[in-house]
C-alpha atoms as one frame of an Amber mdcrd trajectory, in Angstrom:
protein
   5.252  28.666 -11.221   7.346  25.531 -10.821   5.675  22.165 -10.431   7.402
  19.130  -9.015   5.540  16.215 -10.524   6.377  12.935  -8.930   6.182  10.721
 -11.965   7.881   7.383 -11.952  10.518   6.883 -14.641  11.969   3.681 -15.872
  12.726   1.487 -18.775  11.281  -1.766 -19.932  12.125  -4.063 -22.782   9.706
  -4.653 -25.605  10.228  -7.964 -27.363   8.621  -8.632 -30.754   8.321 -11.586
 -33.071   6.436 -11.971 -36.362   4.574 -15.263 -36.719   2.567 -16.635 -39.634
   2.378 -20.373 -39.022   0.795 -20.971 -35.610  -2.843 -21.552 -34.727  -4.839
 -19.039 -32.720  -5.147 -21.600 -29.907  -1.368 -22.045 -29.758  -0.842 -18.272
 -29.745  -3.318 -17.943 -26.867  -1.375 -20.562 -24.913   1.860 -18.633 -25.511
   0.224 -15.445 -24.238  -0.926 -17.225 -21.061   2.561 -18.644 -20.485   4.288
 -15.290 -20.957   1.871 -13.541 -18.591   2.152 -16.276 -15.964   5.961 -16.034
 -16.203   5.776 -12.332 -15.306   5.475 -10.373 -18.551   4.081  -6.922 -17.793
   1.865  -7.008 -20.904   1.413  -9.190 -23.986  -0.495  -8.343 -27.168  -0.960
  -9.373 -30.790  -1.219  -7.189 -33.893  -2.268  -8.391 -37.326   0.447  -7.815
 -39.939   1.136  -8.655 -43.581   4.230 -10.797 -44.040   6.399 -11.882 -46.951
   4.869 -13.954 -49.716   1.633 -12.046 -49.064   0.783 -14.106 -45.962  -1.247
 -12.685 -43.083   0.565 -12.967 -39.792   0.668 -11.767 -36.235   3.217  -9.631
 -34.429   3.631 -10.920 -30.887   4.772  -8.107 -28.570   5.449  -8.075 -24.859
   6.797  -5.737 -22.217   9.178  -7.234 -19.673  11.646  -6.005 -17.076  14.935
  -5.528 -18.944  16.750  -7.766 -16.475  14.550 -10.644 -17.725  14.741 -10.022
 -21.480  16.824 -13.135 -22.214  14.449 -15.356 -20.226  11.483 -14.077 -22.228
  13.346 -14.202 -25.545  14.125 -17.860 -24.820  10.464 -18.536 -23.948   9.342
 -17.063 -27.263  11.971 -19.025 -29.199  10.980 -22.254 -27.434   7.199 -21.877
 -27.477   6.560 -20.264 -30.859   7.572 -21.059 -34.416   9.760 -17.947 -34.793
  13.502 -18.170 -35.331  14.276 -14.730 -33.912  13.060 -11.832 -31.794  13.688
  -8.093 -31.782  14.263  -6.243 -28.519  13.697  -2.525 -27.939  14.248  -0.542
 -24.747  11.662   2.262 -24.596  11.630   4.712 -21.708   8.474   5.085 -19.634
   6.894   7.875 -17.620   4.191   6.595 -15.303   1.926   7.882 -12.616   2.992
   6.997  -9.105   0.616   4.286  -7.885  -0.864   2.976  -4.736  -3.379   0.272
  -3.961  -6.112   0.799  -1.403  -8.893  -1.502  -0.326 -12.439  -0.186  -0.479
 -15.367  -1.857   1.253 -18.205  -2.322  -1.226 -21.571  -4.045  -1.177 -19.688
  -7.013  -2.673 -17.020  -6.989   0.038 -13.483  -5.579  -0.031 -12.140  -4.577
  -3.457  -8.636  -3.400  -4.297  -8.515  -0.062  -6.114  -5.436   1.170  -7.968
  -4.850   4.922  -7.739  -2.662   7.007 -10.046  -1.016   9.965  -8.291   0.576
  13.267  -9.245   2.242  15.163  -6.416   0.602  12.777  -3.955  -2.921  13.546
  -5.198  -5.144  10.967  -6.882  -5.817  11.845 -10.539  -7.440   8.533 -11.503
  -8.463   5.273  -9.961  -9.760   1.936 -11.105 -10.882  -1.238  -9.414  -8.474
  -4.143  -9.830  -9.712  -6.253 -12.738  -9.151  -9.594 -10.974 -11.374  -8.493
  -8.083 -14.107  -7.250 -10.432 -13.939 -10.427 -12.513 -14.211 -12.657  -9.420
 -17.239 -10.746  -8.137 -18.920 -10.978 -11.553 -18.238 -14.697 -11.687 -19.415
 -15.286  -8.109 -22.596 -13.212  -8.445 -23.477 -13.913 -12.080 -23.720 -10.158
 -12.719 -22.265  -8.557 -15.860 -18.741  -7.268 -15.274 -19.775  -3.762 -16.461
 -22.479  -3.578 -13.770 -20.100  -4.778 -11.051 -17.523  -2.154 -12.075 -20.164
   0.613 -12.068 -21.398  -0.395  -8.589 -17.847  -0.520  -7.234 -17.152   2.941
  -8.679 -20.253   4.277  -6.883 -19.175   2.652  -3.617 -15.670   4.094  -4.010
 -17.029   7.619  -4.503 -19.031   7.218  -1.303 -15.897   5.919   0.468 -13.894
   8.954  -0.636 -16.537  11.395   0.699 -16.153  10.026   4.225
């Protein structure tokens, strides 16, 4: 039996730099800048560097058409003298965003699709975080309540 999965394919650029001489606060500021400039994801990994120094590998995913912009940002805003760029291929679920009415008000829910059918869904983090902040409830409780409301929405 032949299946015709409707995955999305594409490539991104992963940019990496090893850093061993910046403060945690400065690294956090770099992460915020890269994300606000449109990086798809940014993360840090602890590494061991030359001369037995602990360091951090800064990694980010960006659209390949913007790799030079992000490389320049890293070179300007960190202590590194160079970056490495890789171009991994990606296979992703097709996605759609729907709005679900919950006891907290409307919440955006991201759905992952295969052949047009939802295989997973999750409430948008920014919406959940705002509700938690506005209500004073723990974020885990807000997420659980939204998931319950979404299940009820899908039964209708």
